[in-house]
ROPADO-417864 format. One record per residue (C-alpha): residue number from 1; chain; x, y, z. Coordinates in steps of 0.02 Angstrom, whole numbers, plus 50000, padded with zeros to 5 digits. Each point is the difference from the previous one (the first is absolute). Layout:
REM ROPADO-417864
> NUM / A / X / Y / Z
...
REM end
This chain:
REM ROPADO-417864
> 1 / A / 44517 / 55126 / 42690
> 2 / A / 49958 / 49844 / 49940
> 3 / A / 50177 / 49909 / 50021
> 4 / A / 50036 / 49963 / 50181
> 5 / A / 50181 / 49995 / 50088
> 6 / A / 50088 / 49914 / 50143
> 7 / A / 49984 / 50101 / 50135
> 8 / A / 49917 / 49962 / 50158
> 9 / A / 49938 / 50094 / 50154
> 10 / A / 50102 / 50001 / 50144
> 11 / A / 49956 / 49875 / 50127
> 12 / A / 49833 / 50045 / 50085
> 13 / A / 49982 / 50158 / 49888
> 14 / A / 49838 / 50038 / 49873
> 15 / A / 50014 / 50061 / 49839
> 16 / A / 49821 / 50062 / 49944
> 17 / A / 49956 / 50068 / 49833
> 18 / A / 49838 / 50057 / 49971
> 19 / A / 49961 / 50056 / 49824
> 20 / A / 49888 / 50040 / 49856
> 21 / A / 50035 / 49886 / 49847
> 22 / A / 49896 / 50021 / 49835
> 23 / A / 50014 / 49917 / 49840
> 24 / A / 49895 / 49993 / 49824
> 25 / A / 50002 / 49854 / 49889
> 26 / A / 49892 / 50002 / 49831
> 27 / A / 49810 / 50014 / 50066
> 28 / A / 50061 / 49987 / 50188
> 29 / A / 50061 / 50142 / 50136
> 30 / A / 50036 / 49953 / 50180
> 31 / A / 50053 / 50092 / 50156
> 32 / A / 50070 / 49920 / 50158
> 33 / A / 49952 / 50134 / 50140
> 34 / A / 50078 / 49972 / 50109
> 35 / A / 50120 / 49871 / 49980
> 36 / A / 50073 / 49948 / 50167
> 37 / A / 50156 / 49910 / 49985
> 38 / A / 50064 / 49927 / 50174
> 39 / A / 50163 / 49950 / 50033
> 40 / A / 50095 / 49919 / 50163
> 41 / A / 50169 / 49970 / 50023
> 42 / A / 50037 / 49822 / 50084
> 43 / A / 50185 / 49987 / 50038
> 44 / A / 50139 / 50092 / 49916
> 45 / A / 49963 / 49902 / 49821
> 46 / A / 49811 / 49948 / 50001
> 47 / A / 49838 / 50136 / 49938
> 48 / A / 49820 / 49935 / 50032
> 49 / A / 49881 / 50087 / 49880
> 50 / A / 49816 / 50030 / 49981
> 51 / A / 49950 / 50109 / 49846
> 52 / A / 49787 / 50052 / 50004
> 53 / A / 49916 / 50119 / 49881
> 54 / A / 49845 / 50076 / 49987
> 55 / A / 49941 / 49995 / 49814
> 56 / A / 49897 / 50118 / 49902
> 57 / A / 49977 / 49914 / 49819
> 58 / A / 49902 / 50052 / 49844
> 59 / A / 49990 / 49902 / 49868
> 60 / A / 49923 / 50059 / 49820
> 61 / A / 49809 / 49964 / 49997
> 62 / A / 49984 / 49977 / 50179
> 63 / A / 49987 / 50113 / 50168
> 64 / A / 50129 / 50022 / 50130
> 65 / A / 50044 / 49863 / 50100
> 66 / A / 50089 / 50014 / 50185
> 67 / A / 50071 / 49878 / 50113
> 68 / A / 50134 / 49917 / 50098
> 69 / A / 50139 / 49946 / 49858
> 70 / A / 50117 / 49845 / 50022
> 71 / A / 50121 / 49999 / 50157
> 72 / A / 50190 / 49961 / 49969
> 73 / A / 50077 / 49896 / 50123
> 74 / A / 50186 / 49975 / 49993
> 75 / A / 50160 / 49956 / 50092
> 76 / A / 50169 / 50091 / 49955
> 77 / A / 50158 / 49901 / 50039
> 78 / A / 50156 / 50091 / 49955
> 79 / A / 50127 / 49882 / 49991
> 80 / A / 50162 / 50096 / 49946
> 81 / A / 50041 / 50182 / 50060
> 82 / A / 50089 / 50134 / 49906
> 83 / A / 50114 / 50046 / 50143
> 84 / A / 50080 / 49825 / 49990
> 85 / A / 49975 / 49949 / 49835
> 86 / A / 49995 / 50146 / 49891
> 87 / A / 49818 / 49985 / 49960
> 88 / A / 49848 / 49934 / 50059
> 89 / A / 49873 / 49872 / 49965
> 90 / A / 49839 / 49937 / 50078
> 91 / A / 49857 / 49872 / 49948
> 92 / A / 49815 / 50072 / 50030
> 93 / A / 49876 / 49872 / 49980
> 94 / A / 49821 / 50069 / 49995
> 95 / A / 49824 / 49961 / 49981
> 96 / A / 49832 / 50101 / 49959
> 97 / A / 49854 / 49948 / 50101
> 98 / A / 49818 / 50058 / 49975
> 99 / A / 49932 / 50016 / 50185
> 100 / A / 49844 / 50096 / 49913
> 101 / A / 49929 / 49832 / 49903
> 102 / A / 49880 / 50130 / 49923
> 103 / A / 50133 / 50100 / 49904
> 104 / A / 50044 / 49862 / 49877
> 105 / A / 49811 / 49966 / 49971
> 106 / A / 49974 / 50175 / 49966
> 107 / A / 50163 / 50012 / 49874
> 108 / A / 50115 / 50121 / 50114
> 109 / A / 50115 / 49873 / 50033
> 110 / A / 50077 / 49816 / 49908
> 111 / A / 49914 / 49847 / 50084
> 112 / A / 50122 / 49881 / 50093
> 113 / A / 50179 / 50012 / 50077
> 114 / A / 50131 / 50094 / 49901
> 115 / A / 50182 / 49960 / 50048
> 116 / A / 50146 / 50109 / 49958
> 117 / A / 50169 / 49916 / 50040
> 118 / A / 50143 / 50142 / 49954
> 119 / A / 50182 / 50030 / 50031
> 120 / A / 50069 / 50167 / 50030
> 121 / A / 50169 / 50080 / 50006
> 122 / A / 50091 / 50170 / 50018
> 123 / A / 50155 / 50075 / 49998
> 124 / A / 50080 / 50191 / 49955
> 125 / A / 50112 / 50057 / 49880
> 126 / A / 50069 / 50182 / 49962
> 127 / A / 49878 / 50077 / 50109
> 128 / A / 49856 / 49900 / 49921
> 129 / A / 49872 / 49886 / 50086
> 130 / A / 49959 / 49829 / 49908
> 131 / A / 49857 / 49887 / 50054
> 132 / A / 49958 / 49849 / 49899
> 133 / A / 49855 / 49861 / 50019
> 134 / A / 49962 / 49855 / 49914
> 135 / A / 49848 / 49888 / 50027
> 136 / A / 49852 / 49876 / 49950
> 137 / A / 49824 / 50015 / 50031
> 138 / A / 49884 / 49858 / 50035
> 139 / A / 49828 / 49978 / 49999
> 140 / A / 49841 / 49922 / 49969
> 141 / A / 50008 / 49947 / 49807
> 142 / A / 49855 / 50126 / 49945
> 143 / A / 50001 / 50125 / 49864
> 144 / A / 50000 / 50148 / 50140
> 145 / A / 50143 / 49920 / 50095
> 146 / A / 50137 / 49932 / 49873
> 147 / A / 50174 / 49950 / 50060
> 148 / A / 50134 / 50112 / 49955
> 149 / A / 50180 / 50056 / 50017
> 150 / A / 50036 / 50187 / 50057
> 151 / A / 50149 / 50100 / 50034
> 152 / A / 50074 / 50171 / 50011
> 153 / A / 50133 / 50134 / 50035
> 154 / A / 50025 / 50155 / 50112
> 155 / A / 50119 / 50107 / 49972
> 156 / A / 50005 / 50142 / 50146
> 157 / A / 50106 / 50168 / 50040
> 158 / A / 49979 / 50151 / 50128
> 159 / A / 49944 / 50143 / 49886
> 160 / A / 49974 / 50128 / 50125
> 161 / A / 49992 / 50049 / 50185
> 162 / A / 49944 / 49840 / 50084
> 163 / A / 49901 / 49937 / 49819
> 164 / A / 50038 / 49845 / 49913
> 165 / A / 49939 / 49974 / 49821
> 166 / A / 49974 / 49827 / 49913
> 167 / A / 49986 / 49935 / 49841
> 168 / A / 49930 / 49822 / 49972
> 169 / A / 49977 / 49870 / 49869
> 170 / A / 49883 / 49862 / 50040
> 171 / A / 49955 / 49847 / 49887
> 172 / A / 49860 / 49872 / 50005
> 173 / A / 49996 / 49862 / 49888
> 174 / A / 49830 / 49916 / 50009
> 175 / A / 49945 / 49876 / 49865
> 176 / A / 49979 / 50072 / 49838
> 177 / A / 50026 / 50187 / 50079
> 178 / A / 50159 / 50073 / 50033
> 179 / A / 50001 / 50188 / 50080
> 180 / A / 50128 / 50126 / 50057
> 181 / A / 49971 / 50118 / 50128
> 182 / A / 50101 / 50174 / 50016
> 183 / A / 49991 / 50091 / 50157
> 184 / A / 50060 / 50150 / 50066
> 185 / A / 49991 / 50027 / 50180
> 186 / A / 50072 / 50108 / 50150
> 187 / A / 50015 / 49978 / 50200
> 188 / A / 49998 / 50152 / 50113
> 189 / A / 50071 / 49983 / 50165
> 190 / A / 49915 / 50119 / 50132
> 191 / A / 50088 / 49919 / 50132
> 192 / A / 50068 / 49832 / 50073
> 193 / A / 49842 / 49929 / 50013
> 194 / A / 49890 / 50097 / 49872
> 195 / A / 50011 / 49989 / 49810
> 196 / A / 49894 / 50054 / 49843
> 197 / A / 49985 / 49894 / 49859
> 198 / A / 49955 / 50018 / 49816
> 199 / A / 50007 / 49912 / 49843
> 200 / A / 49923 / 49994 / 49816
> 201 / A / 50019 / 49897 / 49845
> 202 / A / 49924 / 49894 / 49879
> 203 / A / 50016 / 49824 / 49901
> 204 / A / 50075 / 50022 / 49826
> 205 / A / 49971 / 49828 / 49937
> 206 / A / 49876 / 49940 / 49868
> 207 / A / 49814 / 50044 / 50003
> 208 / A / 49911 / 49898 / 50102
> 209 / A / 49868 / 49985 / 50141
> 210 / A / 50157 / 49998 / 50135
> 211 / A / 50082 / 50141 / 49953
> 212 / A / 50000 / 50142 / 50121
> 213 / A / 49977 / 50176 / 49903
> 214 / A / 50040 / 50067 / 50176
> 215 / A / 50058 / 49953 / 50170
> 216 / A / 50042 / 50124 / 50151
> 217 / A / 50037 / 49997 / 50185
> 218 / A / 49988 / 50126 / 50129
> 219 / A / 50033 / 49958 / 50178
> 220 / A / 50077 / 50030 / 50172
> 221 / A / 50132 / 49886 / 50076
> 222 / A / 50009 / 49997 / 50215
> 223 / A / 50133 / 49907 / 50072
> 224 / A / 49988 / 49961 / 50201
REM end
């Protein structure tokens, strides 16, 4: 799912998500294969993250391009716990960095550093889980990296043996454009340390170059 939650791995534990992520906007199809999202629990309330994709991109009128996508580096600090407060909250500053400087030149990624500064919260009620996030994206003032607000909600519930179902509504408010992503997902717990995850959705905002006609995720989560 696009919206994040305040949870962090236990101290000294790893959460590794390896996935295929695909999207299509008018004139551009892109696939991250693989996308490696690696998280580490540093203490009881801090998570360190690096997320790096290998991109396969096809734009109308051009050939297929491949290369390293922008890596997201982040530090999540959970400063409220559900056990003591009834809900959890965290702050999760992240920055996207192009370690391969040729990717922006070839049009695979946006140039410059892109920051995302969100707050997350989660709670439970009537057998449902509720996660929410709101944040501000900041980056170079160039056409392909505008500043924008983003926020989302995820409603989750157990819907079968070891199966969790999720419904997400995520809003992006960019200059002269607003898109609402509707996303359906599921997580199948195969064991305490292994789960399969999948989601599919699309934007329902006004027609624009940034509206995603389809967004899908298929991956595996490993806890160590």
